[in-house]
C-alpha positions as a Python dict, from the first residue, in 0.01 Angstrom:
ca = {
    (1, 'X'): (0, 0, 0),
    (2, 'X'): (134, 339, -100),
    (3, 'X'): (220, 615, 164),
    (4, 'X'): (-49, 838, 66),
    (5, 'X'): (-305, 574, 125),
    (6, 'X'): (-181, 517, 477),
    (7, 'X'): (-208, 889, 580),
    (8, 'X'): (-568, 895, 454),
    (9, 'X'): (-668, 578, 621),
    (10, 'X'): (-492, 768, 981),
    (11, 'X'): (-706, 1061, 935),
    (12, 'X'): (-1027, 875, 886),
    (13, 'X'): (-963, 669, 1194),
    (14, 'X'): (-869, 990, 1434),
    (15, 'X'): (-1185, 1157, 1276),
    (16, 'X'): (-1413, 883, 1363),
    (17, 'X'): (-1260, 837, 1717),
    (18, 'X'): (-1347, 1223, 1804),
    (19, 'X'): (-1667, 1185, 1650),
    (20, 'X'): (-1734, 871, 1894),
    (21, 'X'): (-1614, 1072, 2181),
    (22, 'X'): (-1845, 1340, 2119),
    (23, 'X'): (-2128, 1130, 2096),
    (24, 'X'): (-2043, 983, 2428),
    (25, 'X'): (-1987, 1309, 2609),
    (26, 'X'): (-2336, 1460, 2477),
    (27, 'X'): (-2502, 1117, 2607),
    (28, 'X'): (-2331, 1154, 2953),
    (29, 'X'): (-2454, 1520, 2983),
    (30, 'X'): (-2807, 1427, 2852),
    (31, 'X'): (-2840, 1193, 3168),
    (32, 'X'): (-2741, 1448, 3419),
    (33, 'X'): (-3031, 1592, 3602),
    (34, 'X'): (-3228, 1862, 3421),
    (35, 'X'): (-3148, 2216, 3564),
    (36, 'X'): (-3444, 2455, 3632),
    (37, 'X'): (-3380, 2826, 3597),
    (38, 'X'): (-3678, 2937, 3801),
    (39, 'X'): (-3823, 3098, 3487),
    (40, 'X'): (-4063, 2954, 3256),
    (41, 'X'): (-3930, 3105, 2937),
    (42, 'X'): (-3591, 3014, 3014),
    (43, 'X'): (-3642, 2654, 3138),
    (44, 'X'): (-3861, 2608, 2802),
    (45, 'X'): (-3554, 2684, 2621),
    (46, 'X'): (-3347, 2455, 2773),
    (47, 'X'): (-3609, 2187, 2739),
    (48, 'X'): (-3595, 2263, 2379),
    (49, 'X'): (-3251, 2197, 2329),
    (50, 'X'): (-3258, 1839, 2527),
    (51, 'X'): (-3533, 1719, 2279),
    (52, 'X'): (-3516, 1734, 1923),
    (53, 'X'): (-3926, 1650, 1908),
    (54, 'X'): (-3974, 2016, 2062),
    (55, 'X'): (-3751, 2192, 1832),
    (56, 'X'): (-4008, 2151, 1568),
    (57, 'X'): (-4206, 2398, 1740),
    (58, 'X'): (-4001, 2688, 1658),
    (59, 'X'): (-4079, 2641, 1297),
    (60, 'X'): (-4240, 2984, 1206),
    (61, 'X'): (-4481, 2803, 936),
    (62, 'X'): (-4609, 2531, 1145),
    (63, 'X'): (-4894, 2557, 1368),
    (64, 'X'): (-4922, 2224, 1627),
    (65, 'X'): (-5231, 2075, 1644),
    (66, 'X'): (-5378, 2068, 2023),
    (67, 'X'): (-5684, 2074, 2199),
    (68, 'X'): (-5802, 2300, 2466),
    (69, 'X'): (-6032, 2346, 2767),
    (70, 'X'): (-6153, 2654, 2940),
    (71, 'X'): (-6032, 2752, 3270),
    (72, 'X'): (-6336, 2737, 3522),
    (73, 'X'): (-6417, 2927, 3817),
    (74, 'X'): (-6681, 2785, 3978),
    (75, 'X'): (-6794, 2526, 4242),
    (76, 'X'): (-6549, 2269, 4279),
    (77, 'X'): (-6665, 1909, 4388),
    (78, 'X'): (-6549, 1670, 4562),
    (79, 'X'): (-6688, 1350, 4427),
    (80, 'X'): (-6711, 1025, 4612),
    (81, 'X'): (-6692, 731, 4404),
    (82, 'X'): (-6852, 380, 4498),
    (83, 'X'): (-6986, 59, 4341),
    (84, 'X'): (-7299, -132, 4385),
    (85, 'X'): (-7564, -350, 4185),
    (86, 'X'): (-7892, -180, 4020),
    (87, 'X'): (-8239, -281, 4189),
    (88, 'X'): (-8571, -236, 4044),
    (89, 'X'): (-8765, 45, 4197),
    (90, 'X'): (-9059, -165, 4234),
    (91, 'X'): (-9169, -544, 4126),
    (92, 'X'): (-9488, -725, 4152),
    (93, 'X'): (-9461, -1131, 4150),
    (94, 'X'): (-9826, -1223, 4045),
    (95, 'X'): (-9977, -1554, 4115),
    (96, 'X'): (-10311, -1729, 4046),
    (97, 'X'): (-10562, -1694, 4265),
    (98, 'X'): (-10832, -1941, 4118),
    (99, 'X'): (-10754, -2240, 3937),
    (100, 'X'): (-10844, -2354, 3576),
    (101, 'X'): (-10718, -2385, 3233),
    (102, 'X'): (-10501, -2100, 3075),
    (103, 'X'): (-10702, -1969, 2784),
    (104, 'X'): (-10477, -1672, 2677),
    (105, 'X'): (-10136, -1556, 2742),
    (106, 'X'): (-10111, -1227, 2555),
    (107, 'X'): (-9778, -1113, 2664),
    (108, 'X'): (-9413, -1195, 2612),
    (109, 'X'): (-9158, -1215, 2837),
    (110, 'X'): (-8945, -919, 2821),
    (111, 'X'): (-9239, -731, 2697),
    (112, 'X'): (-9361, -395, 2820),
    (113, 'X'): (-9713, -378, 2950),
    (114, 'X'): (-9926, -80, 3093),
    (115, 'X'): (-10119, -96, 3417),
    (116, 'X'): (-10422, -300, 3394),
    (117, 'X'): (-10314, -498, 3082),
    (118, 'X'): (-10386, -878, 3084),
    (119, 'X'): (-10105, -1076, 3117),
    (120, 'X'): (-10318, -1403, 3141),
    (121, 'X'): (-10664, -1549, 3114),
    (122, 'X'): (-10805, -1855, 3303),
    (123, 'X'): (-11106, -2006, 3141),
    (124, 'X'): (-11375, -1805, 3320),
    (125, 'X'): (-11693, -2030, 3211),
    (126, 'X'): (-11692, -2214, 3540),
    (127, 'X'): (-11675, -1887, 3764),
    (128, 'X'): (-11949, -1721, 3547),
    (129, 'X'): (-12194, -2020, 3605),
    (130, 'X'): (-12097, -1980, 3994),
    (131, 'X'): (-12171, -1605, 3937),
    (132, 'X'): (-12516, -1684, 3776),
    (133, 'X'): (-12612, -1942, 4079),
    (134, 'X'): (-12489, -1677, 4337),
    (135, 'X'): (-12744, -1396, 4150),
    (136, 'X'): (-13027, -1646, 4145),
    (137, 'X'): (-12977, -1709, 4574),
    (138, 'X'): (-12977, -1303, 4626),
    (139, 'X'): (-13287, -1275, 4397),
    (140, 'X'): (-13475, -1562, 4570),
    (141, 'X'): (-13384, -1406, 4917),
    (142, 'X'): (-13468, -1054, 4805),
    (143, 'X'): (-13815, -1191, 4715),
    (144, 'X'): (-13876, -1340, 5062),
    (145, 'X'): (-13749, -1036, 5236),
    (146, 'X'): (-14020, -832, 5033),
    (147, 'X'): (-14309, -1061, 5121),
    (148, 'X'): (-14220, -1033, 5500),
    (149, 'X'): (-14213, -640, 5492),
    (150, 'X'): (-14465, -595, 5241),
    (151, 'X'): (-14719, -359, 5490),
    (152, 'X'): (-14468, -246, 5728),
    (153, 'X'): (-14465, 120, 5565),
    (154, 'X'): (-14750, 189, 5793),
    (155, 'X'): (-14578, 98, 6123),
    (156, 'X'): (-14385, 355, 6303),
    (157, 'X'): (-14022, 382, 6202),
    (158, 'X'): (-13873, 213, 6506),
    (159, 'X'): (-14098, -84, 6462),
    (160, 'X'): (-14060, -92, 6067),
    (161, 'X'): (-13645, -61, 6079),
    (162, 'X'): (-13625, -349, 6337),
    (163, 'X'): (-13871, -595, 6113),
    (164, 'X'): (-13664, -509, 5830),
    (165, 'X'): (-13360, -627, 5991),
    (166, 'X'): (-13518, -927, 6139),
    (167, 'X'): (-13649, -1024, 5811),
    (168, 'X'): (-13310, -969, 5628),
    (169, 'X'): (-13160, -1227, 5889),
    (170, 'X'): (-13450, -1508, 5860),
    (171, 'X'): (-13438, -1483, 5454),
    (172, 'X'): (-13038, -1492, 5471),
    (173, 'X'): (-13046, -1184, 5236),
    (174, 'X'): (-12690, -1088, 5364),
    (175, 'X'): (-12530, -1426, 5345),
    (176, 'X'): (-12667, -1449, 4972),
    (177, 'X'): (-12512, -1108, 4889),
    (178, 'X'): (-12181, -1208, 5027),
    (179, 'X'): (-12177, -1512, 4821),
    (180, 'X'): (-12260, -1328, 4532),
    (181, 'X'): (-11964, -1084, 4612),
    (182, 'X'): (-11719, -1390, 4627),
    (183, 'X'): (-11800, -1540, 4324),
    (184, 'X'): (-11759, -1197, 4144),
    (185, 'X'): (-11447, -1174, 4290),
    (186, 'X'): (-11343, -1495, 4186),
    (187, 'X'): (-11444, -1436, 3866),
    (188, 'X'): (-11268, -1120, 3842),
    (189, 'X'): (-10951, -1321, 3908),
    (190, 'X'): (-10955, -1528, 3592),
    (191, 'X'): (-10804, -1247, 3439),
    (192, 'X'): (-10442, -1148, 3552),
    (193, 'X'): (-10327, -788, 3493),
    (194, 'X'): (-10010, -612, 3566),
    (195, 'X'): (-10086, -363, 3856),
    (196, 'X'): (-9845, -122, 3725),
    (197, 'X'): (-9659, -13, 3387),
    (198, 'X'): (-9348, -210, 3339),
    (199, 'X'): (-9151, -524, 3181),
    (200, 'X'): (-9281, -869, 3229),
    (201, 'X'): (-9028, -1112, 3397),
    (202, 'X'): (-9015, -1462, 3475),
    (203, 'X'): (-9335, -1552, 3260),
    (204, 'X'): (-9421, -1914, 3370),
    (205, 'X'): (-9752, -2011, 3201),
    (206, 'X'): (-9857, -2083, 2820),
    (207, 'X'): (-10191, -2118, 2692),
    (208, 'X'): (-10315, -2474, 2758),
    (209, 'X'): (-10181, -2496, 3062),
    (210, 'X'): (-10375, -2557, 3403),
    (211, 'X'): (-10278, -2370, 3721),
    (212, 'X'): (-10406, -2367, 4081),
    (213, 'X'): (-10434, -2140, 4337),
    (214, 'X'): (-10115, -1990, 4430),
    (215, 'X'): (-9941, -2095, 4106),
    (216, 'X'): (-9677, -1833, 3967),
    (217, 'X'): (-9772, -1665, 3674),
    (218, 'X'): (-9525, -1363, 3574),
    (219, 'X'): (-9341, -1060, 3766),
    (220, 'X'): (-9407, -730, 3634),
    (221, 'X'): (-9088, -513, 3692),
    (222, 'X'): (-9098, -106, 3696),
    (223, 'X'): (-8777, 1, 3555),
    (224, 'X'): (-8891, 377, 3470),
    (225, 'X'): (-8644, 442, 3766),
    (226, 'X'): (-8346, 226, 3911),
    (227, 'X'): (-8212, 199, 4248),
    (228, 'X'): (-7802, 125, 4276),
    (229, 'X'): (-7720, 17, 4646),
    (230, 'X'): (-7322, 144, 4643),
    (231, 'X'): (-7093, 84, 4929),
    (232, 'X'): (-6931, 386, 5024),
    (233, 'X'): (-6616, 388, 5276),
    (234, 'X'): (-6664, 518, 5638),
    (235, 'X'): (-6418, 774, 5573),
    (236, 'X'): (-6644, 950, 5294),
    (237, 'X'): (-6964, 894, 5439),
    (238, 'X'): (-6972, 1212, 5609),
    (239, 'X'): (-6962, 1384, 5276),
    (240, 'X'): (-7294, 1224, 5134),
    (241, 'X'): (-7634, 1366, 5198),
    (242, 'X'): (-7974, 1296, 5087),
    (243, 'X'): (-8054, 1507, 4785),
    (244, 'X'): (-7699, 1515, 4638),
    (245, 'X'): (-7641, 1502, 4281),
    (246, 'X'): (-7488, 1165, 4139),
    (247, 'X'): (-7388, 1000, 3814),
    (248, 'X'): (-7367, 646, 3748),
    (249, 'X'): (-7211, 401, 3451),
    (250, 'X'): (-7230, 55, 3412),
    (251, 'X'): (-6977, -181, 3212),
    (252, 'X'): (-7232, -339, 3040),
    (253, 'X'): (-7356, 21, 2876),
    (254, 'X'): (-7012, 168, 2785),
    (255, 'X'): (-7008, 546, 2708),
    (256, 'X'): (-7362, 598, 2858),
    (257, 'X'): (-7384, 816, 3172),
    (258, 'X'): (-7706, 812, 3384),
    (259, 'X'): (-7812, 1118, 3583),
    (260, 'X'): (-7938, 1041, 3966),
    (261, 'X'): (-7960, 1151, 4323),
    (262, 'X'): (-7902, 1039, 4665),
    (263, 'X'): (-8220, 934, 4826),
    (264, 'X'): (-8104, 743, 5125),
    (265, 'X'): (-7798, 689, 5352),
    (266, 'X'): (-7766, 411, 5607),
    (267, 'X'): (-7568, 520, 5875),
    (268, 'X'): (-7477, 180, 5992),
    (269, 'X'): (-7105, 78, 5872),
    (270, 'X'): (-7064, -288, 5793),
    (271, 'X'): (-6803, -406, 6019),
    (272, 'X'): (-6618, -632, 5755),
    (273, 'X'): (-6616, -386, 5448),
    (274, 'X'): (-6635, -71, 5632),
    (275, 'X'): (-6842, 85, 5409),
    (276, 'X'): (-7217, 181, 5430),
    (277, 'X'): (-7500, 143, 5185),
    (278, 'X'): (-7586, 481, 5024),
    (279, 'X'): (-7893, 429, 4770),
    (280, 'X'): (-7881, 625, 4439),
    (281, 'X'): (-8182, 653, 4254),
    (282, 'X'): (-8159, 695, 3852),
    (283, 'X'): (-8400, 777, 3564),
    (284, 'X'): (-8421, 494, 3336),
    (285, 'X'): (-8698, 586, 3097),
    (286, 'X'): (-8574, 372, 2823),
    (287, 'X'): (-8506, 54, 3048),
    (288, 'X'): (-8124, 53, 2957),
    (289, 'X'): (-8054, -53, 3311),
    (290, 'X'): (-8153, -364, 3412),
    (291, 'X'): (-8205, -519, 3792),
    (292, 'X'): (-7878, -706, 3905),
    (293, 'X'): (-7610, -506, 3661),
    (294, 'X'): (-7298, -398, 3842),
    (295, 'X'): (-7211, -37, 3795),
    (296, 'X'): (-7019, 257, 3970),
    (297, 'X'): (-7156, 571, 4103),
    (298, 'X'): (-7011, 927, 4158),
    (299, 'X'): (-7193, 1135, 4416),
    (300, 'X'): (-7148, 1488, 4481),
    (301, 'X'): (-6953, 1528, 4835),
    (302, 'X'): (-6809, 1865, 4982),
    (303, 'X'): (-6868, 2135, 4729),
    (304, 'X'): (-6626, 2440, 4736),
    (305, 'X'): (-6751, 2778, 4611),
    (306, 'X'): (-6579, 2997, 4394),
    (307, 'X'): (-6239, 2786, 4301),
    (308, 'X'): (-6055, 2768, 3965),
    (309, 'X'): (-5975, 2469, 3823),
    (310, 'X'): (-5875, 2287, 3503),
    (311, 'X'): (-5890, 1927, 3388),
    (312, 'X'): (-5617, 1717, 3511),
    (313, 'X'): (-5474, 1642, 3150),
    (314, 'X'): (-5377, 1991, 3131),
    (315, 'X'): (-5091, 1953, 3397),
    (316, 'X'): (-4790, 1811, 3284),
    (317, 'X'): (-4444, 1815, 3487),
    (318, 'X'): (-4108, 2032, 3393),
    (319, 'X'): (-3795, 2027, 3579),
    (320, 'X'): (-3966, 1887, 3854),
    (321, 'X'): (-4260, 2134, 3843),
    (322, 'X'): (-4597, 2162, 3744),
    (323, 'X'): (-4698, 2350, 3440),
    (324, 'X'): (-4984, 2434, 3214),
    (325, 'X'): (-4987, 2575, 2871),
    (326, 'X'): (-5228, 2873, 2838),
    (327, 'X'): (-5340, 2959, 2486),
    (328, 'X'): (-5274, 3297, 2366),
    (329, 'X'): (-5472, 3367, 2033),
    (330, 'X'): (-5329, 3536, 1754),
    (331, 'X'): (-5595, 3751, 1707),
    (332, 'X'): (-5918, 3789, 1927),
    (333, 'X'): (-6116, 3475, 1866),
    (334, 'X'): (-5837, 3304, 1669),
    (335, 'X'): (-5795, 2894, 1661),
    (336, 'X'): (-5423, 3000, 1617),
    (337, 'X'): (-5192, 3130, 1848),
    (338, 'X'): (-4921, 3050, 2091),
    (339, 'X'): (-4875, 2843, 2402),
    (340, 'X'): (-4738, 3014, 2703),
    (341, 'X'): (-4565, 2806, 2944),
    (342, 'X'): (-4681, 2890, 3303),
    (343, 'X'): (-4580, 2740, 3656),
    (344, 'X'): (-4898, 2663, 3870),
    (345, 'X'): (-4959, 2527, 4216),
    (346, 'X'): (-5207, 2267, 4275),
    (347, 'X'): (-5465, 2216, 4529),
    (348, 'X'): (-5749, 1981, 4596),
    (349, 'X'): (-5830, 1741, 4320),
    (350, 'X'): (-6101, 1503, 4218),
    (351, 'X'): (-6129, 1209, 3927),
    (352, 'X'): (-6135, 1468, 3671),
    (353, 'X'): (-6033, 1787, 3787),
    (354, 'X'): (-5755, 1967, 4000),
    (355, 'X'): (-5748, 2311, 4155),
    (356, 'X'): (-5508, 2603, 4092),
    (357, 'X'): (-5437, 2794, 4383),
    (358, 'X'): (-5192, 3095, 4456),
    (359, 'X'): (-4860, 2965, 4587),
    (360, 'X'): (-4835, 2963, 4982),
    (361, 'X'): (-4458, 3096, 4890),
    (362, 'X'): (-4594, 3431, 4742),
    (363, 'X'): (-4373, 3348, 4389),
    (364, 'X'): (-4515, 3450, 4099),
    (365, 'X'): (-4677, 3111, 3987),
    (366, 'X'): (-4964, 3155, 3751),
    (367, 'X'): (-5311, 3219, 3926),
    (368, 'X'): (-5575, 3238, 3620),
    (369, 'X'): (-5888, 3467, 3692),
    (370, 'X'): (-6108, 3178, 3489),
    (371, 'X'): (-6223, 3193, 3119),
    (372, 'X'): (-5866, 3157, 2974),
    (373, 'X'): (-5781, 2825, 2753),
    (374, 'X'): (-5550, 2582, 2857),
    (375, 'X'): (-5428, 2320, 2662),
    (376, 'X'): (-5508, 1945, 2739),
    (377, 'X'): (-5379, 1733, 2445),
    (378, 'X'): (-5083, 1744, 2220),
    (379, 'X'): (-4902, 1987, 2460),
    (380, 'X'): (-4657, 1703, 2593),
    (381, 'X'): (-4348, 1823, 2425),
    (382, 'X'): (-4423, 2155, 2335),
    (383, 'X'): (-4202, 2446, 2414),
    (384, 'X'): (-4287, 2817, 2546),
    (385, 'X'): (-4434, 3013, 2290),
    (386, 'X'): (-4495, 2736, 2047),
    (387, 'X'): (-4710, 2805, 1764),
    (388, 'X'): (-5034, 2610, 1812),
    (389, 'X'): (-5375, 2548, 1626),
    (390, 'X'): (-5673, 2482, 1877),
    (391, 'X'): (-5851, 2148, 1708),
    (392, 'X'): (-6165, 2173, 1924),
    (393, 'X'): (-6171, 2537, 1942),
    (394, 'X'): (-6547, 2554, 1811),
    (395, 'X'): (-6642, 2351, 2150),
    (396, 'X'): (-6492, 2633, 2356),
    (397, 'X'): (-6639, 2919, 2196),
    (398, 'X'): (-6975, 3028, 2364),
    (399, 'X'): (-7278, 3111, 2100),
    (400, 'X'): (-7372, 3429, 2059),
    (401, 'X'): (-7691, 3539, 2242),
    (402, 'X'): (-7953, 3601, 2014),
    (403, 'X'): (-8098, 3958, 1967),
    (404, 'X'): (-8437, 4050, 2069),
    (405, 'X'): (-8586, 4002, 1712),
    (406, 'X'): (-8430, 3661, 1709),
    (407, 'X'): (-8118, 3749, 1483),
    (408, 'X'): (-7744, 3692, 1565),
}
């Protein structure tokens, strides 16, 4: 090999070693703990240098897509969460009160019925004959009674009333009228009806079957409202009161939230589970919730007025401090603008929101007035003053109030 070739090879090896050394040095520095300068803008620049993903935010012609939420200043609710099972508000097991063959079952299990609707019909022929016999007995006794008091209208009132009472007893008119009422009651019971509107469950008869008194026919379940008995921890029980707002979700009905209220609080604590039963009543007009479904409830507990709070997703950690990105529109009402990095001090939190409070140290952390927009998605790698576009901007803009003439 010629001398100049050796020289070229040696130069390349030296250059390669230098590059490797620089790369390893940078890696060692990158593993050091990030330094905080105590200033949002300075810390943001340092963060951008550390990560290439953030550097894209400096491109002046790119607006990064993000989502926002309005900072609220309102009553902050500390929710109590618990689980339980749904139970029907009313259910009525129906049984046959007379015996005979079933001639009709005009409903199906799971079908919706209204109050008074026929669920099953027992052959009424025998009971109609018994009513006719009882009616004849009443007529016969009435005729004998009329004979006994035929001329009593001329007697003094006290005497006439005493004779009428004796006549009713002697001819058995009271017994015959009672027998007729009983036969009519039995005839009415050949038609089994729904006591209230609801769904048919446990239907156990069919046309042509024969029933005896006491046999089960069906159960009518009222599902217009549903109770869910939830076990609330003893430590959270003081936060719960009758009448408080509540919501419920069910694994069997994903994405659906049902509104309700607390209707009762059992003051006794279960010694094994350390929970107390709290009953939440839910509106269920479409009968989507059925008895026995497991579910989870959120009950409005402690309510703190005039507090400032944001969705939990808005808060990210930078340099071991909590920050939010506040959206600054490029022009009033614009969906594009810049993301301003602000340090915040957090207060109380519930399962979806967190309170923003003034710093107890008196520093210059951000304390919003309420109504500002903070970023809740797409902001994990942003830097201070990054250009962004609010994808859900239309959801954050309140509709204009209609003018008196109906125009906008």
